[in-house]
C-alpha positions as CSV (number, residue, x, y, z in Angstrom):
1,X,5.6,-25.3,12.0
2,X,7.2,-22.6,13.1
3,X,10.8,-23.7,12.5
4,X,9.6,-24.5,8.7
5,X,7.7,-21.0,8.1
6,X,11.2,-18.9,9.6
7,X,13.8,-21.1,7.7
8,X,13.5,-19.0,5.1
9,X,14.2,-16.0,6.8
10,X,17.2,-17.4,8.8
11,X,18.5,-18.6,5.6
12,X,18.5,-14.8,4.0
13,X,19.7,-13.4,6.9
14,X,22.5,-16.3,6.7
15,X,23.2,-15.1,3.1
16,X,23.3,-11.4,3.9
17,X,26.0,-12.0,6.7
18,X,28.1,-14.1,4.5
19,X,28.0,-11.3,1.7
20,X,29.3,-8.6,4.2
21,X,32.6,-7.4,4.2
22,X,34.5,-4.6,4.7
23,X,33.7,-3.0,1.6
24,X,30.0,-4.1,1.8
25,X,29.7,-2.7,5.5
26,X,31.0,0.9,3.9
27,X,28.5,0.7,1.3
28,X,25.6,-0.3,3.8
29,X,26.6,2.8,6.4
30,X,26.4,5.1,3.4
31,X,23.3,4.0,2.1
32,X,21.9,3.8,5.6
33,X,23.1,7.6,6.5
34,X,21.6,8.9,2.9
35,X,18.1,7.2,3.9
36,X,18.7,8.5,7.7
37,X,19.0,12.2,6.4
38,X,16.0,11.7,4.1
39,X,14.0,10.4,6.9
40,X,14.9,13.6,9.0
41,X,14.0,15.9,6.2
42,X,10.8,14.6,5.8
43,X,10.0,14.7,9.2
44,X,11.0,18.4,9.8
45,X,9.3,19.2,6.6
46,X,6.0,17.8,7.8
47,X,5.5,15.3,4.9
48,X,6.0,12.3,7.0
49,X,2.6,11.3,5.8
50,X,3.2,11.2,2.3
51,X,6.4,9.1,2.9
52,X,4.3,6.7,4.8
53,X,2.5,5.9,1.6
54,X,5.8,5.3,-0.2
55,X,7.2,3.3,2.7
56,X,3.8,1.1,2.6
57,X,4.2,0.4,-1.2
58,X,7.8,-0.8,-0.7
59,X,6.5,-3.1,2.2
60,X,3.8,-4.5,-0.1
61,X,6.7,-5.0,-3.0
62,X,8.6,-6.9,-0.1
63,X,5.7,-9.2,1.1
64,X,4.8,-10.3,-2.7
65,X,8.3,-11.2,-3.3
66,X,8.8,-13.1,0.1
67,X,5.4,-14.9,-0.8
68,X,6.2,-15.4,-4.1
69,X,3.1,-13.3,-5.5
70,X,4.2,-13.3,-9.2
71,X,1.5,-10.7,-10.6
72,X,2.1,-8.2,-7.8
73,X,5.9,-8.4,-8.0
74,X,5.5,-8.2,-11.7
75,X,3.5,-5.4,-11.9
76,X,6.1,-3.6,-9.5
77,X,8.5,-4.6,-11.7
78,X,7.2,-3.0,-15.2
79,X,5.9,0.1,-13.0
80,X,9.1,0.8,-11.3
81,X,10.2,3.8,-13.4
82,X,6.4,5.4,-13.3
83,X,6.8,4.9,-9.4
84,X,10.1,6.9,-9.7
85,X,8.5,9.9,-11.8
86,X,5.7,10.4,-9.5
87,X,7.7,10.2,-6.3
88,X,10.0,13.0,-7.6
89,X,7.0,14.8,-8.9
90,X,5.3,14.8,-5.5
91,X,8.4,15.2,-3.3
92,X,10.4,17.7,-5.6
93,X,10.5,20.4,-2.9
94,X,11.9,17.8,0.0
95,X,14.3,16.4,-2.7
96,X,15.8,19.6,-3.7
97,X,16.1,20.5,0.0
98,X,17.8,17.1,0.8
99,X,20.4,18.1,-2.3
100,X,21.4,21.3,-0.6
101,X,21.7,19.8,2.7
102,X,24.6,17.4,1.2
103,X,27.2,20.3,0.8
104,X,26.3,22.0,3.8
105,X,27.1,18.9,6.1
106,X,31.1,19.6,5.4
107,X,30.6,23.5,5.9
108,X,29.2,23.0,9.4
109,X,32.2,23.3,11.3
110,X,32.6,26.9,9.5
111,X,29.5,28.0,11.0
112,X,30.1,28.0,14.5
113,X,30.5,31.3,16.8
114,X,31.9,31.5,20.1
115,X,29.8,31.1,23.5
116,X,30.5,34.9,24.9
117,X,29.3,36.4,21.0
118,X,26.5,33.9,21.4
119,X,25.4,35.5,24.8
120,X,25.7,39.2,23.8
121,X,23.6,38.7,20.5
122,X,20.9,36.9,22.2
123,X,21.0,39.8,24.8
124,X,20.7,42.5,22.3
125,X,18.0,40.5,20.3
126,X,15.9,40.1,23.7
127,X,16.5,43.4,24.7
128,X,14.9,45.0,21.0
129,X,12.3,42.4,21.3
130,X,11.2,43.2,24.6
131,X,10.8,47.2,23.6
132,X,8.9,46.0,20.4
133,X,6.6,43.8,22.2
134,X,6.0,46.3,24.5
135,X,5.3,48.9,22.1
136,X,3.1,46.6,19.7
137,X,5.6,47.0,16.8
138,X,5.7,44.2,14.2
139,X,9.0,42.4,13.6
140,X,10.5,39.7,11.8
141,X,13.7,38.5,12.7
142,X,15.4,35.3,10.7
143,X,18.2,33.2,11.9
144,X,19.5,30.8,9.1
145,X,20.4,27.1,9.9
146,X,22.5,24.8,7.9
147,X,20.4,24.8,4.9
148,X,20.7,28.1,2.6
149,X,17.6,30.5,2.7
150,X,18.7,32.8,-0.2
151,X,16.4,31.4,-2.5
152,X,13.4,31.6,-0.5
153,X,14.0,35.4,0.1
154,X,12.8,38.2,-2.2
155,X,13.4,42.0,-2.5
156,X,15.5,43.4,0.7
157,X,18.2,45.5,1.3
158,X,21.9,44.5,2.0
159,X,23.0,45.9,5.2
160,X,26.1,43.7,6.7
161,X,25.8,45.8,9.6
162,X,26.7,44.3,13.4
163,X,23.8,43.4,15.4
164,X,22.6,45.8,18.2
165,X,19.4,46.9,19.8
166,X,19.6,50.3,18.6
167,X,19.9,49.0,15.0
168,X,17.3,46.3,15.0
169,X,14.6,48.8,16.7
170,X,15.4,51.4,14.3
171,X,15.0,49.1,11.5
172,X,11.2,47.9,12.7
173,X,10.6,51.5,13.6
174,X,7.0,52.3,11.6
175,X,8.6,55.2,9.9
176,X,11.4,53.0,8.4
177,X,11.0,51.8,4.8
178,X,12.0,48.4,5.7
179,X,9.8,47.8,8.8
180,X,7.1,45.4,7.3
181,X,9.8,43.1,6.1
182,X,12.2,40.7,7.7
183,X,15.6,40.9,9.2
184,X,18.3,38.1,8.3
185,X,20.9,37.7,10.7
186,X,23.9,35.7,10.0
187,X,26.8,35.3,12.7
188,X,26.6,38.6,14.7
189,X,25.8,40.6,11.5
190,X,22.4,41.9,10.0
191,X,23.2,40.9,6.3
192,X,19.6,42.1,4.8
193,X,16.7,43.7,6.0
194,X,13.0,44.6,4.2
195,X,13.0,40.9,3.2
196,X,10.0,39.5,1.7
197,X,9.4,35.5,3.1
198,X,7.4,32.9,1.3
199,X,3.9,32.6,2.5
200,X,2.8,29.2,4.3
201,X,1.2,27.0,1.8
202,X,-0.7,24.8,4.1
203,X,-3.9,26.2,6.2
204,X,-3.6,25.1,9.8
205,X,-4.7,25.9,13.3
206,X,-1.6,27.3,14.1
207,X,-2.6,30.5,11.9
208,X,-5.8,30.7,13.0
209,X,-6.4,34.4,13.4
210,X,-2.7,35.3,12.8
211,X,-1.5,37.8,10.2
212,X,0.9,37.9,7.4
213,X,4.3,38.0,9.6
214,X,3.1,34.8,10.8
215,X,2.2,33.0,7.7
216,X,5.4,34.3,6.2
217,X,7.5,32.6,9.3
218,X,5.9,29.7,8.7
219,X,6.3,29.7,5.1
220,X,10.0,29.9,5.6
221,X,10.4,27.4,8.4
222,X,8.3,24.7,6.4
223,X,11.0,24.8,3.8
224,X,14.5,25.0,5.7
225,X,15.6,24.5,9.2
226,X,15.8,28.1,10.1
227,X,14.5,29.9,13.3
228,X,12.4,32.9,12.8
229,X,11.3,35.3,15.7
230,X,7.9,37.4,15.2
231,X,6.6,40.1,17.1
232,X,3.1,40.7,16.4
233,X,1.8,44.4,16.2
234,X,-1.8,43.4,16.9
235,X,-1.2,41.9,20.2
236,X,2.3,42.5,21.0
237,X,3.2,38.8,21.5
238,X,6.2,37.2,20.7
239,X,6.1,33.9,18.5
240,X,8.7,31.7,17.2
241,X,8.6,29.4,14.3
242,X,11.0,26.2,13.6
243,X,10.5,23.0,11.7
244,X,7.3,23.8,10.4
245,X,5.5,25.1,13.2
246,X,5.0,28.3,15.0
247,X,4.1,28.8,18.6
248,X,3.4,31.8,20.8
249,X,6.0,31.9,24.1
250,X,5.0,33.4,27.2
251,X,7.8,36.0,27.5
252,X,11.2,37.3,25.9
253,X,12.9,35.2,28.5
254,X,11.8,32.3,27.2
255,X,12.4,33.4,23.6
256,X,16.0,34.0,24.4
257,X,16.7,30.3,25.9
258,X,15.1,29.1,22.7
259,X,17.3,31.3,20.4
260,X,20.3,30.4,22.7
261,X,19.8,26.8,22.1
262,X,19.5,27.1,18.3
263,X,22.6,29.4,17.9
264,X,24.5,26.9,20.5
265,X,24.3,24.3,17.4
266,X,27.1,26.4,15.8
267,X,29.1,27.1,18.7
268,X,32.4,25.3,19.5
269,X,31.8,24.7,23.2
270,X,28.8,22.3,22.1
271,X,31.5,19.9,20.4
272,X,31.3,17.6,23.8
273,X,27.6,17.1,23.5
274,X,27.6,16.3,20.1
275,X,28.3,12.5,20.0
276,X,25.4,12.2,22.7
277,X,23.3,14.5,20.4
278,X,24.1,12.2,17.4
279,X,23.3,8.8,19.0
280,X,20.2,10.0,21.0
281,X,18.5,12.2,18.3
282,X,15.8,10.9,16.0
283,X,16.1,7.1,17.4
284,X,12.6,6.3,15.0
285,X,14.3,7.2,11.9
286,X,17.5,5.8,12.9
287,X,15.9,2.6,13.3
288,X,13.7,2.6,10.4
289,X,16.6,3.6,8.2
290,X,18.6,0.5,9.3
291,X,15.4,-1.5,8.5
292,X,15.1,0.0,4.8
293,X,18.5,-0.3,4.2
294,X,18.7,-4.0,5.4
295,X,15.8,-4.4,2.9
296,X,17.2,-2.5,0.3
297,X,20.6,-4.8,0.8
298,X,18.8,-8.2,0.5
299,X,16.6,-7.2,-2.7
300,X,19.4,-5.8,-4.9
301,X,22.8,-7.4,-3.1
302,X,21.7,-10.7,-1.6
303,X,18.7,-11.9,-4.1
304,X,19.9,-9.3,-6.6
305,X,23.1,-11.1,-7.7
306,X,23.4,-13.5,-10.4
307,X,23.2,-17.5,-8.9
308,X,23.2,-20.5,-10.7
309,X,20.7,-23.2,-10.0
310,X,20.2,-26.9,-11.3
311,X,16.5,-28.5,-11.7
312,X,15.5,-31.9,-12.7
313,X,12.7,-31.5,-15.6
314,X,11.0,-34.0,-17.6
315,X,11.1,-34.7,-20.9
316,X,8.2,-33.8,-23.3
317,X,7.5,-34.4,-26.6
318,X,5.7,-31.8,-29.3
319,X,3.8,-32.0,-32.4
320,X,4.1,-35.9,-32.5
321,X,1.9,-37.1,-35.5
322,X,-1.7,-38.7,-34.8
323,X,-1.8,-42.2,-33.9
324,X,1.6,-42.1,-32.6
325,X,3.2,-42.7,-28.9
326,X,6.3,-42.2,-27.5
327,X,8.0,-45.0,-25.5
328,X,10.9,-46.2,-23.6
329,X,12.4,-42.7,-22.8
330,X,15.8,-42.9,-21.7
331,X,16.6,-40.8,-19.5
332,X,12.7,-39.4,-18.7
333,X,14.2,-36.3,-16.5
334,X,17.7,-34.5,-17.4
335,X,19.1,-31.7,-15.6
336,X,18.7,-28.1,-16.6
337,X,21.2,-25.6,-15.3
338,X,20.1,-22.1,-15.1
339,X,21.3,-18.5,-14.1
340,X,19.5,-15.8,-13.1
341,X,18.7,-13.5,-10.2
342,X,17.5,-15.3,-6.7
343,X,14.4,-13.0,-6.6
344,X,13.7,-14.2,-10.1
345,X,14.1,-18.0,-8.7
346,X,12.1,-17.0,-5.6
347,X,8.9,-16.3,-8.1
348,X,9.6,-19.6,-10.4
349,X,7.3,-22.1,-10.5
350,X,9.0,-25.7,-11.4
351,X,6.5,-26.2,-13.7
352,X,7.3,-23.2,-16.0
353,X,10.5,-25.0,-16.9
354,X,10.2,-27.5,-19.7
355,X,12.8,-29.6,-21.8
356,X,10.6,-30.1,-25.0
357,X,11.7,-32.2,-28.1
358,X,10.0,-31.6,-31.5
359,X,8.5,-34.8,-32.7
360,X,7.2,-33.1,-36.0
361,X,8.0,-35.5,-38.6
362,X,8.9,-38.7,-36.7
363,X,7.8,-42.0,-37.5
364,X,7.7,-45.5,-35.8
365,X,11.2,-46.5,-34.7
366,X,14.1,-45.6,-32.2
367,X,15.8,-42.2,-32.1
368,X,18.3,-40.5,-30.5
369,X,18.0,-36.7,-30.3
370,X,20.7,-34.3,-28.9
371,X,19.5,-31.7,-26.5
372,X,20.8,-28.4,-26.3
373,X,19.8,-25.2,-24.4
374,X,17.4,-24.3,-27.0
375,X,15.2,-27.5,-25.9
376,X,14.5,-25.5,-22.8
377,X,11.7,-23.5,-22.2
378,X,11.5,-21.5,-19.1
379,X,9.3,-18.4,-18.1
380,X,11.3,-15.6,-16.6
381,X,14.8,-13.8,-16.9
382,X,16.7,-16.6,-16.9
383,X,19.8,-18.2,-19.1
384,X,20.3,-21.9,-19.7
385,X,23.8,-23.0,-19.2
386,X,23.9,-26.8,-19.8
387,X,21.4,-29.8,-20.1
388,X,22.7,-32.9,-18.5
389,X,22.9,-35.7,-20.0
390,X,22.9,-34.1,-23.5
391,X,20.8,-36.6,-25.4
392,X,17.6,-38.5,-25.0
393,X,17.0,-41.9,-26.6
394,X,13.3,-43.3,-27.2
395,X,11.0,-45.3,-29.3
396,X,7.9,-44.1,-31.4
397,X,5.2,-46.7,-31.8
């Protein structure tokens, strides 16, 4: 019983291995990488729950195909385009971010800074944050990641000045016209100040009792991979926002360590640990990406290719006159060669294939009728190649 149940699965795996060559392996790896990027994006944007619903529909379709659930598979086939439109509408923000990620991958090397420059930058920011928190002066500092943030930023004044503790304290001084906005730091430069950030769309426990600065910080990290540092003017606390979350840290030393870790992603000295990070980060997403790609490969490559099968089908007679019967049929069954997709063959019921002879107008006597693909009636998207033998003899009694 167990062996018979596993036989189709073993056969499917065998077919996949047979179809795999060097070119197909590259194809598989590219798709798996793209799927992995999508999964990581949804995890970082906090939309994993909705993505699970989409994956459930794919799993349902896979089960319907495997167990030959004809109606379910048919509905999925007809409404596939509709599901794509719904998917694009629901995840339009995530999809736009994904397409923004792709060109950034090749530019990551150009974003790195030296380790000593990172130490200096973090030291100046920490010194400014210490003073701002002690004086309960509000501040909002943005450190962009790999993803572009400019389309989410409003207003602001270009500066392009070197980062320094004095300059940061001057910008966030309450007498400064841009103190209510955010400062954007790229490299070791303050590119803009007085910038307005998008507010968070989702209400959460993280924002309970929080002010506008915290909502703005969370709003930006919901949409990008930036790191945002917040100093509260009400409580003098320091908070860090990243990957769709915001949390208060104990002191500026914790803030400096986190900031250093974030900036080290762009440092040349981190190249030695790059391979380790690639291999051991987001492990569940890597496994899920491999499973999804394997399923897609099975459905669209192994099962989706055109194959040929020959079936033994009985000859039937229709529209015979009243009080007449067909006898001595030779042969009673003929071979029908069909072309179609393997998935369609899995859903095909043998009773849905018929070889029909139109007996309209036949009288008593012996007949020989030539069989052509037009005599074959089949349900589904199949092409009839040949009928063997190509004739049938019988007697009408």
